[in-house]
CHARMM-style PDB file with segment names, atoms N, HN, CA, C and O in Angstrom:
ATOM      1  N   MET     1      20.069  11.205  -0.675  1.00  0.00      PROA
ATOM      2  CA  MET     1      19.486   9.958  -1.140  1.00  0.00      PROA
ATOM      3  C   MET     1      18.500   9.452  -0.093  1.00  0.00      PROA
ATOM      4  O   MET     1      18.783   9.467   1.105  1.00  0.00      PROA
ATOM      5  N   GLU     2      17.372   9.019  -0.552  1.00  0.00      PROA
ATOM      6  HN  GLU     2      17.142   9.007  -1.525  1.00  0.00      PROA
ATOM      7  CA  GLU     2      16.311   8.532   0.327  1.00  0.00      PROA
ATOM      8  C   GLU     2      16.674   7.157   0.869  1.00  0.00      PROA
ATOM      9  O   GLU     2      17.140   6.291   0.128  1.00  0.00      PROA
ATOM     10  N   SER     3      16.456   6.959   2.172  1.00  0.00      PROA
ATOM     11  HN  SER     3      16.078   7.662   2.775  1.00  0.00      PROA
ATOM     12  CA  SER     3      16.725   5.643   2.746  1.00  0.00      PROA
ATOM     13  C   SER     3      15.622   4.682   2.329  1.00  0.00      PROA
ATOM     14  O   SER     3      14.457   5.076   2.262  1.00  0.00      PROA
ATOM     15  N   PRO     4      15.969   3.422   2.047  1.00  0.00      PROA
ATOM     16  CA  PRO     4      14.948   2.459   1.617  1.00  0.00      PROA
ATOM     17  C   PRO     4      13.972   2.154   2.739  1.00  0.00      PROA
ATOM     18  O   PRO     4      14.345   2.085   3.910  1.00  0.00      PROA
ATOM     19  N   LEU     5      12.713   1.972   2.358  1.00  0.00      PROA
ATOM     20  HN  LEU     5      12.410   2.028   1.407  1.00  0.00      PROA
ATOM     21  CA  LEU     5      11.676   1.628   3.327  1.00  0.00      PROA
ATOM     22  C   LEU     5      11.692   0.128   3.570  1.00  0.00      PROA
ATOM     23  O   LEU     5      11.997  -0.639   2.656  1.00  0.00      PROA
ATOM     24  N   PRO     6      11.369  -0.306   4.783  1.00  0.00      PROA
ATOM     25  CA  PRO     6      11.336  -1.745   5.036  1.00  0.00      PROA
ATOM     26  C   PRO     6      10.242  -2.416   4.215  1.00  0.00      PROA
ATOM     27  O   PRO     6       9.169  -1.850   4.010  1.00  0.00      PROA
ATOM     28  N   THR     7      10.522  -3.608   3.755  1.00  0.00      PROA
ATOM     29  HN  THR     7      11.394  -4.068   3.921  1.00  0.00      PROA
ATOM     30  CA  THR     7       9.561  -4.363   2.969  1.00  0.00      PROA
ATOM     31  C   THR     7       8.695  -5.187   3.907  1.00  0.00      PROA
ATOM     32  O   THR     7       9.212  -6.008   4.665  1.00  0.00      PROA
ATOM     33  N   PRO     8       7.358  -4.974   3.866  1.00  0.00      PROA
ATOM     34  CA  PRO     8       6.493  -5.759   4.755  1.00  0.00      PROA
ATOM     35  C   PRO     8       6.461  -7.213   4.316  1.00  0.00      PROA
ATOM     36  O   PRO     8       6.568  -7.516   3.128  1.00  0.00      PROA
ATOM     37  N   SER     9       6.314  -8.099   5.272  1.00  0.00      PROA
ATOM     38  HN  SER     9       6.227  -7.853   6.237  1.00  0.00      PROA
ATOM     39  CA  SER     9       6.205  -9.516   4.933  1.00  0.00      PROA
ATOM     40  C   SER     9       4.791  -9.812   4.466  1.00  0.00      PROA
ATOM     41  O   SER     9       3.830  -9.199   4.929  1.00  0.00      PROA
ATOM     42  N   ILE    10       4.678 -10.739   3.565  1.00  0.00      PROA
ATOM     43  HN  ILE    10       5.459 -11.238   3.189  1.00  0.00      PROA
ATOM     44  CA  ILE    10       3.373 -11.132   3.029  1.00  0.00      PROA
ATOM     45  C   ILE    10       2.956 -12.407   3.738  1.00  0.00      PROA
ATOM     46  O   ILE    10       3.690 -13.395   3.711  1.00  0.00      PROA
ATOM     47  N   PRO    11       1.775 -12.404   4.381  1.00  0.00      PROA
ATOM     48  CA  PRO    11       1.346 -13.613   5.098  1.00  0.00      PROA
ATOM     49  C   PRO    11       1.074 -14.763   4.145  1.00  0.00      PROA
ATOM     50  O   PRO    11       0.678 -14.562   2.997  1.00  0.00      PROA
ATOM     51  N   ASP    12       1.294 -15.973   4.642  1.00  0.00      PROA
ATOM     52  HN  ASP    12       1.616 -16.136   5.574  1.00  0.00      PROA
ATOM     53  CA  ASP    12       0.994 -17.177   3.853  1.00  0.00      PROA
ATOM     54  C   ASP    12      -0.509 -17.289   3.648  1.00  0.00      PROA
ATOM     55  O   ASP    12      -1.295 -16.824   4.474  1.00  0.00      PROA
ATOM     56  N   ARG    13      -0.899 -17.903   2.548  1.00  0.00      PROA
ATOM     57  HN  ARG    13      -0.261 -18.280   1.877  1.00  0.00      PROA
ATOM     58  CA  ARG    13      -2.322 -18.093   2.273  1.00  0.00      PROA
ATOM     59  C   ARG    13      -3.002 -18.941   3.332  1.00  0.00      PROA
ATOM     60  O   ARG    13      -4.174 -18.728   3.643  1.00  0.00      PROA
ATOM     61  N   ASP    14      -2.275 -19.900   3.886  1.00  0.00      PROA
ATOM     62  HN  ASP    14      -1.324 -20.072   3.633  1.00  0.00      PROA
ATOM     63  CA  ASP    14      -2.858 -20.830   4.844  1.00  0.00      PROA
ATOM     64  C   ASP    14      -2.735 -20.349   6.286  1.00  0.00      PROA
ATOM     65  O   ASP    14      -2.947 -21.128   7.215  1.00  0.00      PROA
ATOM     66  N   SER    15      -2.399 -19.088   6.481  1.00  0.00      PROA
ATOM     67  HN  SER    15      -2.227 -18.455   5.726  1.00  0.00      PROA
ATOM     68  CA  SER    15      -2.175 -18.607   7.848  1.00  0.00      PROA
ATOM     69  C   SER    15      -3.463 -18.155   8.527  1.00  0.00      PROA
ATOM     70  O   SER    15      -3.405 -17.560   9.603  1.00  0.00      PROA
ATOM     71  N   GLY    16      -4.596 -18.415   7.943  1.00  0.00      PROA
ATOM     72  HN  GLY    16      -4.643 -18.898   7.068  1.00  0.00      PROA
ATOM     73  CA  GLY    16      -5.867 -18.060   8.573  1.00  0.00      PROA
ATOM     74  C   GLY    16      -6.338 -16.676   8.194  1.00  0.00      PROA
ATOM     75  O   GLY    16      -5.892 -16.120   7.190  1.00  0.00      PROA
ATOM     76  N   PRO    17      -7.251 -16.104   8.996  1.00  0.00      PROA
ATOM     77  CA  PRO    17      -7.870 -14.825   8.671  1.00  0.00      PROA
ATOM     78  C   PRO    17      -6.883 -13.678   8.481  1.00  0.00      PROA
ATOM     79  O   PRO    17      -7.155 -12.763   7.704  1.00  0.00      PROA
ATOM     80  N   SER    18      -5.737 -13.704   9.176  1.00  0.00      PROA
ATOM     81  HN  SER    18      -5.515 -14.447   9.807  1.00  0.00      PROA
ATOM     82  CA  SER    18      -4.787 -12.605   9.037  1.00  0.00      PROA
ATOM     83  C   SER    18      -4.168 -12.566   7.645  1.00  0.00      PROA
ATOM     84  O   SER    18      -3.679 -11.518   7.223  1.00  0.00      PROA
ATOM     85  N   GLY    19      -4.177 -13.678   6.926  1.00  0.00      PROA
ATOM     86  HN  GLY    19      -4.573 -14.530   7.269  1.00  0.00      PROA
ATOM     87  CA  GLY    19      -3.616 -13.720   5.588  1.00  0.00      PROA
ATOM     88  C   GLY    19      -4.656 -13.550   4.493  1.00  0.00      PROA
ATOM     89  O   GLY    19      -4.343 -13.677   3.309  1.00  0.00      PROA
ATOM     90  N   ALA    20      -5.894 -13.262   4.886  1.00  0.00      PROA
ATOM     91  HN  ALA    20      -6.148 -13.158   5.848  1.00  0.00      PROA
ATOM     92  CA  ALA    20      -6.982 -13.152   3.918  1.00  0.00      PROA
ATOM     93  C   ALA    20      -6.947 -11.809   3.199  1.00  0.00      PROA
ATOM     94  O   ALA    20      -6.491 -10.804   3.744  1.00  0.00      PROA
ATOM     95  N   LEU    21      -7.429 -11.817   1.992  1.00  0.00      PROA
ATOM     96  HN  LEU    21      -7.800 -12.633   1.550  1.00  0.00      PROA
ATOM     97  CA  LEU    21      -7.568 -10.577   1.223  1.00  0.00      PROA
ATOM     98  C   LEU    21      -9.011 -10.145   1.247  1.00  0.00      PROA
ATOM     99  O   LEU    21      -9.873 -11.021   1.317  1.00  0.00      PROA
ATOM    100  N   PRO    22      -9.345  -8.904   1.197  1.00  0.00      PROA
ATOM    101  CA  PRO    22      -8.438  -7.760   1.072  1.00  0.00      PROA
ATOM    102  C   PRO    22      -7.774  -7.426   2.403  1.00  0.00      PROA
ATOM    103  O   PRO    22      -8.331  -7.670   3.473  1.00  0.00      PROA
ATOM    104  N   LEU    23      -6.574  -6.863   2.312  1.00  0.00      PROA
ATOM    105  HN  LEU    23      -6.121  -6.665   1.442  1.00  0.00      PROA
ATOM    106  CA  LEU    23      -5.869  -6.400   3.499  1.00  0.00      PROA
ATOM    107  C   LEU    23      -6.569  -5.167   4.048  1.00  0.00      PROA
ATOM    108  O   LEU    23      -7.071  -4.345   3.281  1.00  0.00      PROA
ATOM    109  N   THR    24      -6.606  -5.034   5.338  1.00  0.00      PROA
ATOM    110  HN  THR    24      -6.198  -5.702   5.961  1.00  0.00      PROA
ATOM    111  CA  THR    24      -7.213  -3.845   5.937  1.00  0.00      PROA
ATOM    112  C   THR    24      -6.247  -3.252   6.962  1.00  0.00      PROA
ATOM    113  O   THR    24      -5.501  -3.975   7.623  1.00  0.00      PROA
ATOM    114  N   PHE    25      -6.273  -1.942   7.080  1.00  0.00      PROA
ATOM    115  HN  PHE    25      -6.879  -1.354   6.543  1.00  0.00      PROA
ATOM    116  CA  PHE    25      -5.435  -1.219   8.024  1.00  0.00      PROA
ATOM    117  C   PHE    25      -6.302  -0.219   8.770  1.00  0.00      PROA
ATOM    118  O   PHE    25      -7.329   0.223   8.255  1.00  0.00      PROA
ATOM    119  N   ASP    26      -5.895   0.136   9.972  1.00  0.00      PROA
ATOM    120  HN  ASP    26      -5.061  -0.223  10.390  1.00  0.00      PROA
ATOM    121  CA  ASP    26      -6.617   1.143  10.750  1.00  0.00      PROA
ATOM    122  C   ASP    26      -6.099   2.546  10.452  1.00  0.00      PROA
ATOM    123  O   ASP    26      -6.220   3.444  11.286  1.00  0.00      PROA
ATOM    124  N   ARG    27      -5.533   2.733   9.288  1.00  0.00      PROA
ATOM    125  HN  ARG    27      -5.435   2.003   8.611  1.00  0.00      PROA
ATOM    126  CA  ARG    27      -4.979   4.032   8.911  1.00  0.00      PROA
ATOM    127  C   ARG    27      -5.486   4.427   7.539  1.00  0.00      PROA
ATOM    128  O   ARG    27      -5.938   3.583   6.764  1.00  0.00      PROA
ATOM    129  N   VAL    28      -5.407   5.715   7.245  1.00  0.00      PROA
ATOM    130  HN  VAL    28      -5.040   6.400   7.874  1.00  0.00      PROA
ATOM    131  CA  VAL    28      -5.870   6.248   5.962  1.00  0.00      PROA
ATOM    132  C   VAL    28      -4.679   6.340   5.005  1.00  0.00      PROA
ATOM    133  O   VAL    28      -3.599   6.793   5.386  1.00  0.00      PROA
ATOM    134  N   PHE    29      -4.888   5.907   3.768  1.00  0.00      PROA
ATOM    135  HN  PHE    29      -5.765   5.539   3.459  1.00  0.00      PROA
ATOM    136  CA  PHE    29      -3.850   5.963   2.740  1.00  0.00      PROA
ATOM    137  C   PHE    29      -4.247   6.967   1.668  1.00  0.00      PROA
ATOM    138  O   PHE    29      -5.428   7.257   1.474  1.00  0.00      PROA
ATOM    139  N   ARG    30      -3.249   7.487   0.982  1.00  0.00      PROA
ATOM    140  HN  ARG    30      -2.291   7.251   1.139  1.00  0.00      PROA
ATOM    141  CA  ARG    30      -3.502   8.375  -0.154  1.00  0.00      PROA
ATOM    142  C   ARG    30      -2.652   7.899  -1.325  1.00  0.00      PROA
ATOM    143  O   ARG    30      -1.599   7.293  -1.127  1.00  0.00      PROA
ATOM    144  N   PRO    31      -3.106   8.171  -2.537  1.00  0.00      PROA
ATOM    145  CA  PRO    31      -2.273   7.827  -3.698  1.00  0.00      PROA
ATOM    146  C   PRO    31      -0.988   8.643  -3.629  1.00  0.00      PROA
ATOM    147  O   PRO    31      -1.031   9.859  -3.444  1.00  0.00      PROA
ATOM    148  N   TRP    32       0.133   7.989  -3.775  1.00  0.00      PROA
ATOM    149  HN  TRP    32       0.168   7.001  -3.925  1.00  0.00      PROA
ATOM    150  CA  TRP    32       1.414   8.680  -3.706  1.00  0.00      PROA
ATOM    151  C   TRP    32       2.048   8.782  -5.085  1.00  0.00      PROA
ATOM    152  O   TRP    32       2.604   9.819  -5.448  1.00  0.00      PROA
ATOM    153  N   ARG    33       1.962   7.699  -5.848  1.00  0.00      PROA
ATOM    154  HN  ARG    33       1.511   6.857  -5.552  1.00  0.00      PROA
ATOM    155  CA  ARG    33       2.557   7.691  -7.182  1.00  0.00      PROA
ATOM    156  C   ARG    33       1.786   6.703  -8.047  1.00  0.00      PROA
ATOM    157  O   ARG    33       1.499   5.579  -7.637  1.00  0.00      PROA
ATOM    158  N   TYR    34       1.459   7.151  -9.251  1.00  0.00      PROA
ATOM    159  HN  TYR    34       1.692   8.064  -9.585  1.00  0.00      PROA
ATOM    160  CA  TYR    34       0.827   6.261 -10.221  1.00  0.00      PROA
ATOM    161  C   TYR    34       1.589   6.420 -11.526  1.00  0.00      PROA
ATOM    162  O   TYR    34       1.467   7.445 -12.197  1.00  0.00      PROA
ATOM    163  N   ALA    35       2.359   5.432 -11.884  1.00  0.00      PROA
ATOM    164  HN  ALA    35       2.458   4.599 -11.339  1.00  0.00      PROA
ATOM    165  CA  ALA    35       3.165   5.475 -13.101  1.00  0.00      PROA
ATOM    166  C   ALA    35       2.514   4.586 -14.156  1.00  0.00      PROA
ATOM    167  O   ALA    35       2.632   3.361 -14.117  1.00  0.00      PROA
ATOM    168  N   VAL    36       1.835   5.216 -15.083  1.00  0.00      PROA
ATOM    169  HN  VAL    36       1.738   6.211 -15.115  1.00  0.00      PROA
ATOM    170  CA  VAL    36       1.142   4.470 -16.140  1.00  0.00      PROA
ATOM    171  C   VAL    36       2.135   3.664 -16.962  1.00  0.00      PROA
ATOM    172  O   VAL    36       1.871   2.508 -17.293  1.00  0.00      PROA
ATOM    173  N   SER    37       3.282   4.264 -17.298  1.00  0.00      PROA
ATOM    174  HN  SER    37       3.496   5.203 -17.029  1.00  0.00      PROA
ATOM    175  CA  SER    37       4.259   3.588 -18.150  1.00  0.00      PROA
ATOM    176  C   SER    37       4.861   2.345 -17.498  1.00  0.00      PROA
ATOM    177  O   SER    37       5.297   1.435 -18.203  1.00  0.00      PROA
ATOM    178  N   HSD    38       4.894   2.291 -16.168  1.00  0.00      PROA
ATOM    179  HN  HSD    38       4.540   3.031 -15.596  1.00  0.00      PROA
ATOM    180  CA  HSD    38       5.436   1.136 -15.462  1.00  0.00      PROA
ATOM    181  C   HSD    38       4.343   0.295 -14.788  1.00  0.00      PROA
ATOM    182  O   HSD    38       4.648  -0.682 -14.104  1.00  0.00      PROA
ATOM    183  N   SER    39       3.086   0.667 -14.979  1.00  0.00      PROA
ATOM    184  HN  SER    39       2.838   1.460 -15.535  1.00  0.00      PROA
ATOM    185  CA  SER    39       1.946  -0.035 -14.376  1.00  0.00      PROA
ATOM    186  C   SER    39       2.126  -0.186 -12.869  1.00  0.00      PROA
ATOM    187  O   SER    39       1.918  -1.263 -12.311  1.00  0.00      PROA
ATOM    188  N   GLU    40       2.515   0.909 -12.221  1.00  0.00      PROA
ATOM    189  HN  GLU    40       2.683   1.784 -12.674  1.00  0.00      PROA
ATOM    190  CA  GLU    40       2.839   0.874 -10.792  1.00  0.00      PROA
ATOM    191  C   GLU    40       1.996   1.888 -10.025  1.00  0.00      PROA
ATOM    192  O   GLU    40       1.839   3.033 -10.450  1.00  0.00      PROA
ATOM    193  N   LEU    41       1.458   1.450  -8.890  1.00  0.00      PROA
ATOM    194  HN  LEU    41       1.586   0.520  -8.545  1.00  0.00      PROA
ATOM    195  CA  LEU    41       0.696   2.316  -7.989  1.00  0.00      PROA
ATOM    196  C   LEU    41       1.306   2.213  -6.606  1.00  0.00      PROA
ATOM    197  O   LEU    41       1.538   1.114  -6.102  1.00  0.00      PROA
ATOM    198  N   ARG    42       1.568   3.371  -5.985  1.00  0.00      PROA
ATOM    199  HN  ARG    42       1.379   4.264  -6.395  1.00  0.00      PROA
ATOM    200  CA  ARG    42       2.070   3.401  -4.609  1.00  0.00      PROA
ATOM    201  C   ARG    42       1.122   4.224  -3.754  1.00  0.00      PROA
ATOM    202  O   ARG    42       0.717   5.325  -4.126  1.00  0.00      PROA
ATOM    203  N   LEU    43       0.776   3.662  -2.596  1.00  0.00      PROA
ATOM    204  HN  LEU    43       1.105   2.768  -2.294  1.00  0.00      PROA
ATOM    205  CA  LEU    43      -0.073   4.348  -1.627  1.00  0.00      PROA
ATOM    206  C   LEU    43       0.746   4.567  -0.361  1.00  0.00      PROA
ATOM    207  O   LEU    43       1.553   3.720   0.020  1.00  0.00      PROA
ATOM    208  N   ARG    44       0.530   5.724   0.293  1.00  0.00      PROA
ATOM    209  HN  ARG    44      -0.125   6.412  -0.017  1.00  0.00      PROA
ATOM    210  CA  ARG    44       1.220   6.012   1.564  1.00  0.00      PROA
ATOM    211  C   ARG    44       0.212   6.442   2.600  1.00  0.00      PROA
ATOM    212  O   ARG    44      -0.857   6.960   2.276  1.00  0.00      PROA
ATOM    213  N   THR    45       0.568   6.219   3.863  1.00  0.00      PROA
ATOM    214  HN  THR    45       1.437   5.799   4.126  1.00  0.00      PROA
ATOM    215  CA  THR    45      -0.296   6.647   4.956  1.00  0.00      PROA
ATOM    216  C   THR    45      -0.316   8.162   5.038  1.00  0.00      PROA
ATOM    217  O   THR    45       0.654   8.831   4.683  1.00  0.00      PROA
ATOM    218  N   VAL    46      -1.440   8.694   5.513  1.00  0.00      PROA
ATOM    219  HN  VAL    46      -2.228   8.150   5.801  1.00  0.00      PROA
ATOM    220  CA  VAL    46      -1.628  10.136   5.608  1.00  0.00      PROA
ATOM    221  C   VAL    46      -1.049  10.675   6.903  1.00  0.00      PROA
ATOM    222  O   VAL    46      -0.325  11.670   6.882  1.00  0.00      PROA
ATOM    223  N   ASP    47      -1.348  10.046   8.021  1.00  0.00      PROA
ATOM    224  HN  ASP    47      -1.936   9.238   8.038  1.00  0.00      PROA
ATOM    225  CA  ASP    47      -0.948  10.540   9.332  1.00  0.00      PROA
ATOM    226  C   ASP    47       0.378   9.910   9.748  1.00  0.00      PROA
ATOM    227  O   ASP    47       0.401   8.779  10.234  1.00  0.00      PROA
ATOM    228  N   THR    48       1.481  10.632   9.562  1.00  0.00      PROA
ATOM    229  HN  THR    48       1.463  11.551   9.168  1.00  0.00      PROA
ATOM    230  CA  THR    48       2.785  10.093   9.925  1.00  0.00      PROA
ATOM    231  C   THR    48       3.038  10.201  11.426  1.00  0.00      PROA
ATOM    232  O   THR    48       3.986   9.592  11.924  1.00  0.00      PROA
ATOM    233  N   GLU    49       2.223  10.955  12.162  1.00  0.00      PROA
ATOM    234  HN  GLU    49       1.453  11.449  11.758  1.00  0.00      PROA
ATOM    235  CA  GLU    49       2.388  11.063  13.610  1.00  0.00      PROA
ATOM    236  C   GLU    49       1.885   9.805  14.326  1.00  0.00      PROA
ATOM    237  O   GLU    49       2.202   9.592  15.496  1.00  0.00      PROA
ATOM    238  N   ALA    50       1.114   8.982  13.642  1.00  0.00      PROA
ATOM    239  HN  ALA    50       0.856   9.154  12.691  1.00  0.00      PROA
ATOM    240  CA  ALA    50       0.547   7.771  14.240  1.00  0.00      PROA
ATOM    241  C   ALA    50       1.591   6.667  14.400  1.00  0.00      PROA
ATOM    242  O   ALA    50       1.310   5.637  15.013  1.00  0.00      PROA
ATOM    243  N   GLY    51       2.750   6.864  13.874  1.00  0.00      PROA
ATOM    244  HN  GLY    51       2.978   7.701  13.376  1.00  0.00      PROA
ATOM    245  CA  GLY    51       3.794   5.836  13.952  1.00  0.00      PROA
ATOM    246  C   GLY    51       4.596   5.825  12.674  1.00  0.00      PROA
ATOM    247  O   GLY    51       4.803   6.865  12.048  1.00  0.00      PROA
ATOM    248  N   ASP    52       5.043   4.657  12.294  1.00  0.00      PROA
ATOM    249  HN  ASP    52       4.874   3.813  12.802  1.00  0.00      PROA
ATOM    250  CA  ASP    52       5.850   4.521  11.090  1.00  0.00      PROA
ATOM    251  C   ASP    52       5.029   4.782   9.837  1.00  0.00      PROA
ATOM    252  O   ASP    52       3.822   4.541   9.797  1.00  0.00      PROA
ATOM    253  N   LEU    53       5.702   5.272   8.834  1.00  0.00      PROA
ATOM    254  HN  LEU    53       6.682   5.468   8.866  1.00  0.00      PROA
ATOM    255  CA  LEU    53       5.097   5.476   7.524  1.00  0.00      PROA
ATOM    256  C   LEU    53       4.898   4.113   6.873  1.00  0.00      PROA
ATOM    257  O   LEU    53       5.797   3.273   6.904  1.00  0.00      PROA
ATOM    258  N   ILE    54       3.736   3.891   6.289  1.00  0.00      PROA
ATOM    259  HN  ILE    54       3.005   4.573   6.264  1.00  0.00      PROA
ATOM    260  CA  ILE    54       3.470   2.650   5.558  1.00  0.00      PROA
ATOM    261  C   ILE    54       3.320   3.011   4.094  1.00  0.00      PROA
ATOM    262  O   ILE    54       2.558   3.913   3.747  1.00  0.00      PROA
ATOM    263  N   GLU    55       4.049   2.305   3.227  1.00  0.00      PROA
ATOM    264  HN  GLU    55       4.669   1.572   3.508  1.00  0.00      PROA
ATOM    265  CA  GLU    55       3.925   2.505   1.787  1.00  0.00      PROA
ATOM    266  C   GLU    55       3.629   1.149   1.171  1.00  0.00      PROA
ATOM    267  O   GLU    55       4.357   0.182   1.397  1.00  0.00      PROA
ATOM    268  N   ALA    56       2.562   1.083   0.393  1.00  0.00      PROA
ATOM    269  HN  ALA    56       1.971   1.868   0.209  1.00  0.00      PROA
ATOM    270  CA  ALA    56       2.181  -0.152  -0.287  1.00  0.00      PROA
ATOM    271  C   ALA    56       2.394   0.040  -1.782  1.00  0.00      PROA
ATOM    272  O   ALA    56       1.929   1.023  -2.359  1.00  0.00      PROA
ATOM    273  N   ALA    57       3.095  -0.899  -2.408  1.00  0.00      PROA
ATOM    274  HN  ALA    57       3.472  -1.698  -1.940  1.00  0.00      PROA
ATOM    275  CA  ALA    57       3.364  -0.824  -3.847  1.00  0.00      PROA
ATOM    276  C   ALA    57       2.615  -1.945  -4.556  1.00  0.00      PROA
ATOM    277  O   ALA    57       2.626  -3.095  -4.117  1.00  0.00      PROA
ATOM    278  N   PHE    58       1.967  -1.590  -5.657  1.00  0.00      PROA
ATOM    279  HN  PHE    58       1.958  -0.656  -6.013  1.00  0.00      PROA
ATOM    280  CA  PHE    58       1.226  -2.546  -6.479  1.00  0.00      PROA
ATOM    281  C   PHE    58       1.790  -2.480  -7.890  1.00  0.00      PROA
ATOM    282  O   PHE    58       1.976  -1.392  -8.436  1.00  0.00      PROA
ATOM    283  N   PHE    59       2.060  -3.628  -8.478  1.00  0.00      PROA
ATOM    284  HN  PHE    59       1.909  -4.512  -8.034  1.00  0.00      PROA
ATOM    285  CA  PHE    59       2.624  -3.703  -9.820  1.00  0.00      PROA
ATOM    286  C   PHE    59       1.652  -4.400 -10.754  1.00  0.00      PROA
ATOM    287  O   PHE    59       0.853  -5.227 -10.315  1.00  0.00      PROA
ATOM    288  N   GLY    60       1.713  -4.075 -12.037  1.00  0.00      PROA
ATOM    289  HN  GLY    60       2.362  -3.403 -12.394  1.00  0.00      PROA
ATOM    290  CA  GLY    60       0.790  -4.647 -13.011  1.00  0.00      PROA
ATOM    291  C   GLY    60      -0.568  -3.977 -12.961  1.00  0.00      PROA
ATOM    292  O   GLY    60      -1.574  -4.584 -13.331  1.00  0.00      PROA
ATOM    293  N   VAL    61      -0.611  -2.717 -12.501  1.00  0.00      PROA
ATOM    294  HN  VAL    61       0.206  -2.224 -12.200  1.00  0.00      PROA
ATOM    295  CA  VAL    61      -1.867  -1.972 -12.367  1.00  0.00      PROA
ATOM    296  C   VAL    61      -2.282  -1.445 -13.740  1.00  0.00      PROA
ATOM    297  O   VAL    61      -1.486  -0.804 -14.427  1.00  0.00      PROA
ATOM    298  N   VAL    62      -3.511  -1.712 -14.135  1.00  0.00      PROA
ATOM    299  HN  VAL    62      -4.158  -2.232 -13.577  1.00  0.00      PROA
ATOM    300  CA  VAL    62      -4.003  -1.235 -15.428  1.00  0.00      PROA
ATOM    301  C   VAL    62      -4.971  -0.070 -15.276  1.00  0.00      PROA
ATOM    302  O   VAL    62      -5.339   0.557 -16.269  1.00  0.00      PROA
ATOM    303  N   GLY    63      -5.388   0.229 -14.049  1.00  0.00      PROA
ATOM    304  HN  GLY    63      -5.089  -0.281 -13.242  1.00  0.00      PROA
ATOM    305  CA  GLY    63      -6.283   1.349 -13.793  1.00  0.00      PROA
ATOM    306  C   GLY    63      -6.639   1.378 -12.325  1.00  0.00      PROA
ATOM    307  O   GLY    63      -6.339   0.444 -11.582  1.00  0.00      PROA
ATOM    308  N   MET    64      -7.287   2.464 -11.910  1.00  0.00      PROA
ATOM    309  HN  MET    64      -7.531   3.223 -12.515  1.00  0.00      PROA
ATOM    310  CA  MET    64      -7.716   2.542 -10.524  1.00  0.00      PROA
ATOM    311  C   MET    64      -8.940   3.429 -10.422  1.00  0.00      PROA
ATOM    312  O   MET    64      -9.160   4.315 -11.247  1.00  0.00      PROA
ATOM    313  N   LYS    65      -9.729   3.174  -9.396  1.00  0.00      PROA
ATOM    314  HN  LYS    65      -9.551   2.454  -8.726  1.00  0.00      PROA
ATOM    315  CA  LYS    65     -10.901   3.995  -9.085  1.00  0.00      PROA
ATOM    316  C   LYS    65     -10.709   4.529  -7.688  1.00  0.00      PROA
ATOM    317  O   LYS    65     -10.343   3.780  -6.782  1.00  0.00      PROA
ATOM    318  N   LEU    66     -10.951   5.811  -7.498  1.00  0.00      PROA
ATOM    319  HN  LEU    66     -11.249   6.419  -8.234  1.00  0.00      PROA
ATOM    320  CA  LEU    66     -10.791   6.424  -6.197  1.00  0.00      PROA
ATOM    321  C   LEU    66     -12.135   6.947  -5.707  1.00  0.00      PROA
ATOM    322  O   LEU    66     -12.930   7.472  -6.487  1.00  0.00      PROA
ATOM    323  N   LYS    67     -12.376   6.800  -4.427  1.00  0.00      PROA
ATOM    324  HN  LYS    67     -11.730   6.374  -3.794  1.00  0.00      PROA
ATOM    325  CA  LYS    67     -13.586   7.321  -3.811  1.00  0.00      PROA
ATOM    326  C   LYS    67     -13.267   8.710  -3.267  1.00  0.00      PROA
ATOM    327  O   LYS    67     -12.316   8.877  -2.503  1.00  0.00      PROA
ATOM    328  N   SER    68     -14.049   9.690  -3.653  1.00  0.00      PROA
ATOM    329  HN  SER    68     -14.822   9.554  -4.274  1.00  0.00      PROA
ATOM    330  CA  SER    68     -13.795  11.050  -3.162  1.00  0.00      PROA
ATOM    331  C   SER    68     -14.359  11.178  -1.739  1.00  0.00      PROA
ATOM    332  O   SER    68     -15.375  10.571  -1.400  1.00  0.00      PROA
ATOM    333  N   LEU    69     -13.684  11.969  -0.932  1.00  0.00      PROA
ATOM    334  HN  LEU    69     -12.859  12.463  -1.207  1.00  0.00      PROA
ATOM    335  CA  LEU    69     -14.089  12.135   0.454  1.00  0.00      PROA
ATOM    336  C   LEU    69     -14.955  13.359   0.626  1.00  0.00      PROA
ATOM    337  OT1 LEU    69     -15.391  13.656   1.738  1.00  0.00      PROA
TER     338      LEU     69
END
C-alpha cells in the first residue's frame, strides 16, 4: 500500500506575493494522472533527486493544454 503524501498548505489570499496565483516552482512537473471521468489532474515533479517528491492535484478539470518540449 502506498503511503499518503503530505498535503501542502494553501497560502491565504491576503498573505502578499507568496499567496498570489499562478503558483511557481523551481522544479519541472509532468502529467502523472488525468482522469476524465473524475475531472482530476495530477502533476508530479520529474527530478526526485532534488529533494522531496511534489504532487499537485487539481479537481474540476475540464481540459488541459500541454506545451511540448
